[in-house]
Structure formats: structure tokens, C-alpha cells
DRENBARO-666203 format. One record per residue (C-alpha): chain; x, y, z. Coordinates in nm, 2 decimals, always signed. Example, Ala and Ser with C-alpha at 12.3 -4.5 7.8 and 13.67 -1.06 7.14 Angstrom:
<site c="A" u="+1.23" v="-0.45" w="+0.78"/>
<site c="A" u="+1.37" v="-0.11" w="+0.71"/>
END
This chain:
<site c="A" u="-6.00" v="+6.53" w="-7.29"/>
<site c="A" u="-5.75" v="+6.26" w="-7.29"/>
<site c="A" u="-5.76" v="+5.91" w="-7.42"/>
<site c="A" u="-5.57" v="+5.58" w="-7.41"/>
<site c="A" u="-5.56" v="+5.29" w="-7.65"/>
<site c="A" u="-5.54" v="+4.94" w="-7.50"/>
<site c="A" u="-5.53" v="+4.59" w="-7.65"/>
<site c="A" u="-5.73" v="+4.36" w="-7.43"/>
<site c="A" u="-5.76" v="+3.98" w="-7.42"/>
<site c="A" u="-5.95" v="+3.89" w="-7.10"/>
<site c="A" u="-6.10" v="+3.54" w="-7.08"/>
<site c="A" u="-6.46" v="+3.51" w="-6.98"/>
<site c="A" u="-6.35" v="+3.32" w="-6.66"/>
<site c="A" u="-6.11" v="+3.60" w="-6.57"/>
<site c="A" u="-6.38" v="+3.86" w="-6.64"/>
<site c="A" u="-6.62" v="+3.67" w="-6.41"/>
<site c="A" u="-6.39" v="+3.73" w="-6.12"/>
<site c="A" u="-6.39" v="+4.10" w="-6.20"/>
<site c="A" u="-6.77" v="+4.10" w="-6.23"/>
<site c="A" u="-6.81" v="+3.91" w="-5.90"/>
<site c="A" u="-6.61" v="+4.17" w="-5.72"/>
<site c="A" u="-6.30" v="+3.96" w="-5.65"/>
<site c="A" u="-6.11" v="+4.22" w="-5.85"/>
<site c="A" u="-6.26" v="+4.56" w="-5.95"/>
<site c="A" u="-5.97" v="+4.71" w="-6.15"/>
<site c="A" u="-5.80" v="+4.62" w="-6.47"/>
<site c="A" u="-5.43" v="+4.67" w="-6.49"/>
<site c="A" u="-5.27" v="+4.68" w="-6.84"/>
<site c="A" u="-5.04" v="+4.87" w="-7.07"/>
<site c="A" u="-5.14" v="+5.12" w="-7.34"/>
<site c="A" u="-5.01" v="+5.06" w="-7.69"/>
<site c="A" u="-4.74" v="+5.30" w="-7.63"/>
<site c="A" u="-4.62" v="+5.13" w="-7.32"/>
<site c="A" u="-4.76" v="+5.32" w="-7.03"/>
<site c="A" u="-4.90" v="+5.13" w="-6.73"/>
<site c="A" u="-5.28" v="+5.21" w="-6.67"/>
<site c="A" u="-5.56" v="+5.10" w="-6.45"/>
<site c="A" u="-5.94" v="+5.15" w="-6.48"/>
<site c="A" u="-6.26" v="+5.01" w="-6.34"/>
<site c="A" u="-6.35" v="+4.67" w="-6.48"/>
<site c="A" u="-6.71" v="+4.76" w="-6.50"/>
<site c="A" u="-6.65" v="+4.98" w="-6.81"/>
<site c="A" u="-6.59" v="+4.68" w="-7.01"/>
<site c="A" u="-6.92" v="+4.51" w="-6.93"/>
<site c="A" u="-7.09" v="+4.62" w="-7.27"/>
<site c="A" u="-6.81" v="+4.43" w="-7.46"/>
<site c="A" u="-6.83" v="+4.10" w="-7.28"/>
<site c="A" u="-6.89" v="+3.81" w="-7.52"/>
<site c="A" u="-6.90" v="+3.43" w="-7.45"/>
<site c="A" u="-6.53" v="+3.40" w="-7.50"/>
<site c="A" u="-6.44" v="+3.71" w="-7.29"/>
<site c="A" u="-6.33" v="+4.06" w="-7.40"/>
<site c="A" u="-6.09" v="+4.08" w="-7.69"/>
<site c="A" u="-6.00" v="+4.38" w="-7.90"/>
<site c="A" u="-5.85" v="+4.72" w="-7.91"/>
<site c="A" u="-6.03" v="+4.99" w="-7.71"/>
<site c="A" u="-6.01" v="+5.37" w="-7.68"/>
<site c="A" u="-6.08" v="+5.49" w="-7.33"/>
<site c="A" u="-6.17" v="+5.86" w="-7.29"/>
<site c="A" u="-6.11" v="+6.05" w="-6.97"/>
<site c="A" u="-6.17" v="+6.42" w="-6.88"/>
<site c="A" u="-5.88" v="+6.64" w="-6.78"/>
<site c="A" u="-5.92" v="+6.54" w="-6.41"/>
<site c="A" u="-5.89" v="+6.17" w="-6.51"/>
<site c="A" u="-6.26" v="+6.09" w="-6.48"/>
<site c="A" u="-6.39" v="+5.82" w="-6.71"/>
<site c="A" u="-6.60" v="+5.96" w="-7.00"/>
<site c="A" u="-6.64" v="+5.68" w="-7.25"/>
<site c="A" u="-6.51" v="+5.38" w="-7.42"/>
<site c="A" u="-6.52" v="+5.26" w="-7.77"/>
<site c="A" u="-6.40" v="+4.93" w="-7.94"/>
<site c="A" u="-6.17" v="+5.01" w="-8.23"/>
<site c="A" u="-6.11" v="+4.66" w="-8.36"/>
END
């Protein structure tokens, strides 16, 4: 298994666009500077009134398929 660590700060308004299907992918950088993309819907459990904020660990299998996500802080 592989994982990446990302720091996210997505406003509720911006996530709403993702949720509505206007955009379906989040593009960001890992803490070590690598460009990554992943499906926006994996963040749904972490959506609060002010959006999604925090450091997250995203876990993939060896073929790059999403396995899980956890909020670290």
C-alpha cells in the first residue's frame, strides 16, 4: 500500500462546486511537493460548515486504487 499526505483548505463554496459535479477531481500537492489528484467525493465525510480544512492521509493500493482516508490534524 502507498499513501500521501496533503494539507487541504477548501472553502464550503468551492467544495459545493465539486459536490454538484462541476468539478470532480481535487488537484493539490503533497507535503513533500508532489502534484496529485484524487476524486473529490472521498472528502465528503470531512465537510464542515466552513469547508474542508486539515492534514489528511490518503491510502492507495499498489495499483493506485483508493483504499481510505484519515484526518491527521
